[in-house]
C-alpha positions as CSV (number, residue, x, y, z in Angstrom):
1,X,-16.0,103.5,4.3
2,X,-15.4,105.0,7.7
3,X,-13.0,107.6,6.2
4,X,-15.6,108.4,3.5
5,X,-18.2,109.0,6.2
6,X,-15.7,111.2,8.0
7,X,-15.3,113.4,5.0
8,X,-19.1,113.6,4.6
9,X,-19.4,114.8,8.2
10,X,-16.8,117.4,7.6
11,X,-18.6,118.5,4.4
12,X,-21.5,119.8,6.6
13,X,-19.9,120.6,9.9
14,X,-17.2,122.8,8.6
15,X,-19.5,124.9,6.4
16,X,-22.6,125.3,8.5
17,X,-23.7,125.6,12.2
18,X,-24.3,122.4,14.0
19,X,-28.0,123.4,14.2
20,X,-28.5,123.2,10.4
21,X,-29.4,119.5,10.4
22,X,-32.3,120.2,12.8
23,X,-33.5,123.0,10.6
24,X,-33.3,120.9,7.4
25,X,-35.0,117.9,9.1
26,X,-38.0,120.1,9.8
27,X,-38.6,120.9,6.1
28,X,-41.3,118.7,4.4
29,X,-39.7,118.7,1.0
30,X,-37.8,115.9,-0.8
31,X,-34.2,117.0,-1.4
32,X,-30.6,115.9,-1.3
33,X,-27.3,117.7,-1.0
34,X,-24.1,116.3,-2.6
35,X,-20.4,117.3,-2.4
36,X,-18.5,117.4,-5.7
37,X,-15.2,117.7,-3.8
38,X,-15.6,114.1,-2.4
39,X,-14.9,111.2,-4.7
40,X,-18.1,110.3,-6.6
41,X,-20.1,113.5,-5.7
42,X,-21.9,111.5,-2.9
43,X,-25.0,112.5,-1.1
44,X,-24.1,114.2,2.2
45,X,-27.6,115.0,3.3
46,X,-31.0,113.5,2.5
47,X,-34.3,114.9,3.8
48,X,-37.0,112.9,5.5
49,X,-39.2,113.7,2.5
50,X,-36.7,112.1,0.2
51,X,-36.4,109.0,2.3
52,X,-40.2,108.6,2.4
53,X,-40.6,109.2,-1.3
54,X,-37.9,106.7,-2.3
55,X,-38.4,104.2,0.5
56,X,-34.8,104.1,1.7
57,X,-33.3,104.5,5.1
58,X,-30.8,107.3,5.8
59,X,-27.9,104.8,6.0
60,X,-28.8,103.4,2.6
61,X,-28.6,106.8,1.0
62,X,-25.8,108.8,2.6
63,X,-22.5,108.3,0.6
64,X,-24.2,107.2,-2.6
65,X,-24.4,108.9,-5.9
66,X,-27.8,110.0,-7.4
67,X,-27.3,107.4,-10.1
68,X,-28.4,104.8,-7.6
69,X,-32.0,105.9,-8.0
70,X,-32.1,105.7,-11.8
71,X,-33.1,102.6,-13.7
72,X,-33.5,100.9,-17.1
73,X,-36.1,103.3,-18.4
74,X,-34.4,106.5,-17.2
75,X,-33.7,108.7,-20.2
76,X,-30.0,108.8,-20.9
77,X,-30.3,112.2,-22.5
78,X,-31.8,113.6,-19.4
79,X,-28.9,112.1,-17.4
80,X,-26.4,113.7,-19.7
81,X,-28.1,117.1,-19.4
82,X,-27.7,116.9,-15.6
83,X,-24.0,115.9,-16.0
84,X,-23.5,118.9,-18.3
85,X,-25.2,121.2,-15.8
86,X,-22.8,119.9,-13.1
87,X,-19.8,120.4,-15.5
88,X,-20.9,124.0,-16.2
89,X,-21.8,124.7,-12.6
90,X,-25.3,125.9,-13.3
91,X,-28.9,125.1,-12.2
92,X,-31.2,122.8,-14.1
93,X,-34.9,121.8,-13.9
94,X,-35.9,118.7,-15.8
95,X,-38.4,115.9,-15.8
96,X,-36.8,112.6,-14.8
97,X,-37.9,109.0,-14.3
98,X,-36.5,107.6,-11.1
99,X,-37.1,104.4,-9.2
100,X,-38.0,103.7,-5.6
101,X,-36.3,101.0,-3.4
102,X,-39.0,98.5,-4.3
103,X,-38.3,99.0,-8.0
104,X,-41.4,101.0,-8.9
105,X,-40.7,103.9,-11.4
106,X,-42.2,107.4,-11.1
107,X,-41.8,110.7,-12.8
108,X,-40.6,113.8,-10.9
109,X,-39.4,117.3,-11.4
110,X,-35.6,117.3,-10.7
111,X,-34.4,120.8,-9.8
112,X,-30.7,121.1,-9.1
113,X,-28.6,124.2,-8.2
114,X,-25.0,124.7,-7.2
115,X,-24.2,126.2,-3.8
116,X,-21.3,128.6,-3.9
117,X,-18.8,129.7,-1.3
118,X,-17.7,133.3,-0.8
119,X,-14.7,132.8,-3.1
120,X,-16.9,131.6,-6.0
121,X,-16.2,127.8,-5.5
122,X,-19.0,125.2,-5.8
123,X,-19.1,123.4,-2.5
124,X,-22.4,121.5,-2.8
125,X,-25.2,120.7,-5.3
126,X,-28.7,121.0,-3.9
127,X,-31.4,118.8,-5.7
128,X,-35.1,119.0,-5.1
129,X,-37.5,116.2,-6.2
130,X,-41.2,116.9,-6.8
131,X,-43.5,114.0,-8.1
132,X,-45.2,114.8,-11.4
133,X,-48.9,114.3,-11.7
134,X,-49.7,113.4,-15.3
135,X,-52.9,114.7,-16.8
136,X,-53.9,112.0,-19.2
137,X,-57.7,111.7,-19.4
138,X,-60.7,113.5,-18.0
139,X,-62.9,111.5,-15.6
140,X,-66.7,111.5,-16.4
141,X,-69.1,112.2,-13.6
142,X,-68.5,113.0,-10.1
143,X,-69.0,111.5,-6.7
144,X,-66.9,110.4,-3.8
145,X,-63.8,108.3,-4.0
146,X,-62.6,106.0,-1.2
147,X,-62.2,107.6,2.2
148,X,-65.1,109.9,1.4
149,X,-63.1,112.3,-0.7
150,X,-65.0,114.2,-3.4
151,X,-63.1,113.9,-6.6
152,X,-64.6,116.7,-8.6
153,X,-65.8,119.5,-6.3
154,X,-63.6,122.1,-4.7
155,X,-64.4,124.0,-1.5
156,X,-66.3,126.7,-3.4
157,X,-68.8,124.3,-4.9
158,X,-67.4,124.4,-8.4
159,X,-66.8,121.2,-10.3
160,X,-63.3,120.7,-11.6
161,X,-61.9,118.1,-14.0
162,X,-59.7,115.4,-12.4
163,X,-56.9,113.7,-14.3
164,X,-55.1,110.4,-14.0
165,X,-51.6,110.8,-12.5
166,X,-48.1,109.5,-13.1
167,X,-48.3,108.0,-9.6
168,X,-51.2,105.7,-8.6
169,X,-51.3,107.1,-5.1
170,X,-51.4,110.8,-5.9
171,X,-54.0,112.9,-7.7
172,X,-54.3,116.7,-8.0
173,X,-57.2,118.9,-9.1
174,X,-56.3,121.2,-12.0
175,X,-57.6,124.2,-10.1
176,X,-55.4,123.7,-7.1
177,X,-53.0,126.5,-6.0
178,X,-49.8,126.1,-4.1
179,X,-50.6,125.4,-0.5
180,X,-49.2,123.7,2.6
181,X,-48.2,120.1,1.9
182,X,-48.8,118.1,-1.3
183,X,-50.3,115.4,0.9
184,X,-53.5,117.4,1.2
185,X,-54.2,116.5,-2.5
186,X,-53.4,112.8,-2.1
187,X,-56.1,110.3,-2.9
188,X,-54.8,106.8,-2.0
189,X,-55.8,103.6,-3.5
190,X,-57.6,104.9,-6.6
191,X,-58.6,102.1,-8.9
192,X,-56.6,103.2,-11.9
193,X,-54.4,100.9,-13.9
194,X,-50.6,101.6,-13.4
195,X,-49.7,104.3,-15.9
196,X,-47.1,103.7,-18.6
197,X,-43.6,105.2,-17.9
198,X,-42.2,104.9,-21.5
199,X,-43.6,108.3,-22.6
200,X,-42.2,111.5,-21.1
201,X,-44.4,112.9,-18.3
202,X,-44.6,116.7,-18.6
203,X,-44.6,118.7,-15.3
204,X,-47.3,121.3,-14.7
205,X,-46.5,124.9,-13.9
206,X,-47.6,124.3,-10.4
207,X,-45.1,121.4,-9.9
208,X,-42.3,123.5,-11.4
209,X,-43.1,126.4,-9.1
210,X,-43.3,124.1,-6.2
211,X,-39.8,122.8,-7.0
212,X,-38.4,126.3,-7.4
213,X,-40.0,127.5,-4.2
214,X,-38.6,124.6,-2.2
215,X,-35.1,125.0,-3.6
216,X,-35.1,128.7,-2.8
217,X,-36.3,128.0,0.8
218,X,-33.7,125.4,1.4
219,X,-31.0,127.7,0.1
220,X,-32.1,130.4,2.5
221,X,-31.7,128.0,5.4
222,X,-28.2,127.0,4.3
223,X,-27.3,130.7,3.9
224,X,-28.6,131.6,7.3
225,X,-26.8,128.8,9.1
226,X,-23.5,129.4,7.2
227,X,-23.5,133.0,8.7
228,X,-23.1,131.4,12.2
229,X,-19.7,129.9,11.1
230,X,-18.5,132.8,9.1
231,X,-18.2,130.6,6.0
232,X,-21.0,132.2,3.9
233,X,-22.7,130.3,1.1
234,X,-25.0,131.5,-1.7
235,X,-27.2,130.2,-4.5
236,X,-25.4,132.6,-6.8
237,X,-21.8,133.2,-7.6
238,X,-21.3,136.5,-5.9
239,X,-17.7,137.0,-7.1
240,X,-15.7,135.5,-10.0
241,X,-14.0,132.3,-9.1
242,X,-10.7,132.9,-7.5
243,X,-7.7,132.1,-9.7
244,X,-6.7,128.4,-9.3
245,X,-10.1,127.1,-8.2
246,X,-11.0,124.0,-10.1
247,X,-14.4,123.5,-11.8
248,X,-16.8,120.9,-10.6
249,X,-16.2,118.8,-13.7
250,X,-12.5,118.5,-13.2
251,X,-13.0,118.0,-9.4
252,X,-15.3,115.1,-10.1
253,X,-12.9,113.6,-12.6
254,X,-10.0,113.8,-10.2
255,X,-12.2,112.4,-7.4
256,X,-12.3,109.0,-9.3
257,X,-8.5,108.6,-8.8
258,X,-8.0,106.6,-5.6
259,X,-4.3,107.2,-4.9
260,X,-2.8,109.9,-2.6
261,X,-2.0,113.0,-4.6
262,X,-2.2,116.8,-4.7
263,X,-2.5,119.3,-7.5
264,X,-0.7,122.6,-7.3
265,X,-1.0,125.7,-9.5
266,X,2.4,127.2,-10.5
267,X,0.7,130.3,-11.9
268,X,-0.4,131.6,-8.4
269,X,2.1,133.1,-6.0
270,X,3.5,130.4,-3.6
271,X,2.1,127.6,-5.8
272,X,-0.8,126.6,-3.5
273,X,-2.6,123.3,-3.5
274,X,-5.8,123.5,-5.5
275,X,-6.9,119.8,-5.2
276,X,-6.2,117.1,-2.6
277,X,-7.4,113.6,-2.9
278,X,-9.3,111.7,-0.3
279,X,-6.3,109.3,0.2
280,X,-4.0,112.3,0.8
281,X,-6.3,113.6,3.5
282,X,-6.3,110.1,5.2
283,X,-2.5,109.9,4.9
284,X,-1.8,113.3,6.5
285,X,-4.8,113.7,8.8
286,X,-5.8,117.1,7.5
287,X,-9.2,118.2,6.3
288,X,-9.7,119.5,2.8
289,X,-10.3,123.1,4.0
290,X,-7.0,122.9,6.0
291,X,-5.1,121.9,2.9
292,X,-6.4,123.9,-0.1
293,X,-4.6,127.2,-0.7
294,X,-1.5,126.2,1.2
295,X,2.0,125.4,-0.2
296,X,3.1,121.8,0.3
297,X,5.8,123.1,2.7
298,X,3.4,122.8,5.6
299,X,4.1,119.1,5.6
300,X,7.8,119.7,6.4
301,X,9.3,119.9,9.9
302,X,12.5,120.2,11.8
303,X,14.1,117.1,10.4
304,X,13.1,117.5,6.8
305,X,16.2,117.6,4.6
306,X,16.8,121.0,3.0
307,X,18.7,119.5,0.1
308,X,15.7,117.4,-0.9
309,X,13.5,120.5,-0.7
310,X,15.9,122.3,-3.0
311,X,15.7,119.4,-5.4
312,X,12.0,119.7,-5.5
313,X,12.1,123.4,-6.2
314,X,14.6,122.9,-9.1
315,X,12.4,120.3,-10.8
316,X,9.5,122.7,-10.6
317,X,11.5,125.6,-11.9
318,X,12.7,123.6,-14.9
319,X,9.3,121.9,-15.4
320,X,10.9,118.5,-15.0
321,X,9.8,115.2,-13.4
322,X,11.5,114.1,-10.1
323,X,11.1,111.4,-7.5
324,X,12.4,111.9,-3.9
325,X,12.2,110.4,-0.5
326,X,11.3,113.1,2.0
327,X,10.5,113.2,5.7
328,X,7.0,114.8,6.2
329,X,4.7,115.3,9.1
330,X,1.1,114.5,9.7
331,X,-1.4,116.9,11.4
332,X,-0.6,115.3,14.7
333,X,3.1,116.0,14.0
334,X,4.0,112.3,13.7
335,X,6.7,111.9,11.0
336,X,6.5,109.6,8.0
337,X,8.8,109.0,5.0
338,X,7.1,110.2,1.9
339,X,8.1,108.5,-1.4
340,X,7.1,111.5,-3.6
341,X,6.8,111.7,-7.3
342,X,6.3,115.1,-8.9
343,X,5.4,115.8,-12.5
344,X,4.2,118.7,-14.6
345,X,0.7,118.4,-16.0
346,X,0.0,120.2,-19.3
347,X,-3.3,121.3,-20.7
348,X,-4.7,120.8,-24.2
349,X,-2.4,123.5,-25.6
350,X,0.7,121.9,-24.2
351,X,1.4,124.5,-21.5
352,X,2.1,123.5,-17.9
353,X,-1.2,124.0,-16.1
354,X,-0.4,122.2,-12.8
355,X,2.1,120.1,-11.0
356,X,0.9,116.8,-9.5
357,X,2.6,115.3,-6.4
358,X,1.9,111.6,-5.8
359,X,2.7,110.3,-2.3
360,X,3.3,106.7,-1.1
361,X,4.2,106.2,2.6
362,X,7.6,104.5,2.7
363,X,8.0,102.1,5.6
364,X,11.4,100.9,4.3
365,X,14.7,101.6,5.9
366,X,16.5,102.8,2.8
367,X,18.2,106.1,3.1
368,X,18.7,106.6,-0.6
369,X,17.5,110.0,-1.8
370,X,18.6,110.2,-5.4
371,X,18.2,108.1,-8.5
372,X,14.9,106.8,-7.3
373,X,12.4,105.3,-9.8
374,X,8.6,106.0,-9.4
375,X,6.3,103.3,-8.4
376,X,4.0,101.9,-11.2
377,X,1.0,103.2,-9.3
378,X,2.5,106.7,-9.3
379,X,2.9,106.6,-13.1
380,X,-0.8,105.5,-13.4
381,X,-1.9,108.4,-11.2
382,X,0.0,111.0,-13.2
383,X,-1.5,109.6,-16.4
384,X,-5.0,109.7,-15.0
385,X,-4.6,113.3,-13.8
386,X,-3.2,114.4,-17.2
387,X,-6.3,112.9,-19.0
388,X,-8.6,114.7,-16.6
389,X,-6.9,118.1,-17.0
390,X,-6.7,117.8,-20.8
391,X,-10.3,116.7,-21.1
392,X,-11.4,119.6,-18.9
393,X,-9.4,122.2,-20.8
394,X,-10.7,120.9,-24.1
395,X,-14.3,121.1,-22.8
396,X,-13.7,124.6,-21.6
397,X,-12.3,125.8,-25.0
398,X,-15.2,124.3,-26.9
399,X,-18.0,125.7,-24.7
């Protein structure tokens, strides 16, 4: 878990100025930021508004997937629409039933958008949550509710209809316009029965606009603070994805594989790494940004055997499987014996799309370099990578 939290810290610190957290903490909105490059697409930032709305502490949220806030009555079709938007790396706004920590359900506007790097890669997903106020029935008569709040009259002296809400503790007049905080419209402890959650709760235009405005404002904060590090981000893909960059869907699928491995693209000069697993980063001590785009040679050092390196090159040239024992070096330059299995990975058309290299640290004293057999876990990792790549290429061809 500590290594996962370290990756989460890197997810923010590498991309934005250290001041970005203070800026985001000052925003009143409920929102989360997730990182699809980390296994499980975990939450790497949760706003104070989100924690208050859902009733969780920060430590209970960071590192978890958004599925943790769904429940038995959350519409599966809505969940699939969100997953499809992630796969296609596009924005989505949808009504969604979620659950607080105490188990109470509530409807909300869920507005999610990808955050792109300069090279067109999706580095984060930003999701804003706005509670939906359901207009179900008109209240007859006027008067004051609890706390002396007039339920029907606005500041200009006009009487406006008031409607029951999806949440017991929030009510909004139909004539309200976007203003400071939503809390100014709150009317706590109204004596309404708890509304049903089985029927879809349609968001108003005001609520949809509020979600859009909040998302755009948060994106502008991220963009401004990314300029301080020189690693610019944007809410729109400003340039076509660079060759070799993996889509969010494939990245998420690969992130479920727990072993140490890298994926390289033979169709790009110098065959760079286009994906590195969390376990590989822990094994070598490098961050993801220090690995992506580099050839695997950077793990070699003075005592790395050149004949073993040549054997690896030949297996790649002939698109063959090979297993070797090679001396590699971590970021701190400490050496380790790498029991390495390399295999081509073909797409749905049968063409070699990538090469996968699966690493196991070999603490044994054997000096054998040839005729090695892969470990069973390495076979399993290669099979899982092949399934993910073929599934991704089939989805791409059908969309």
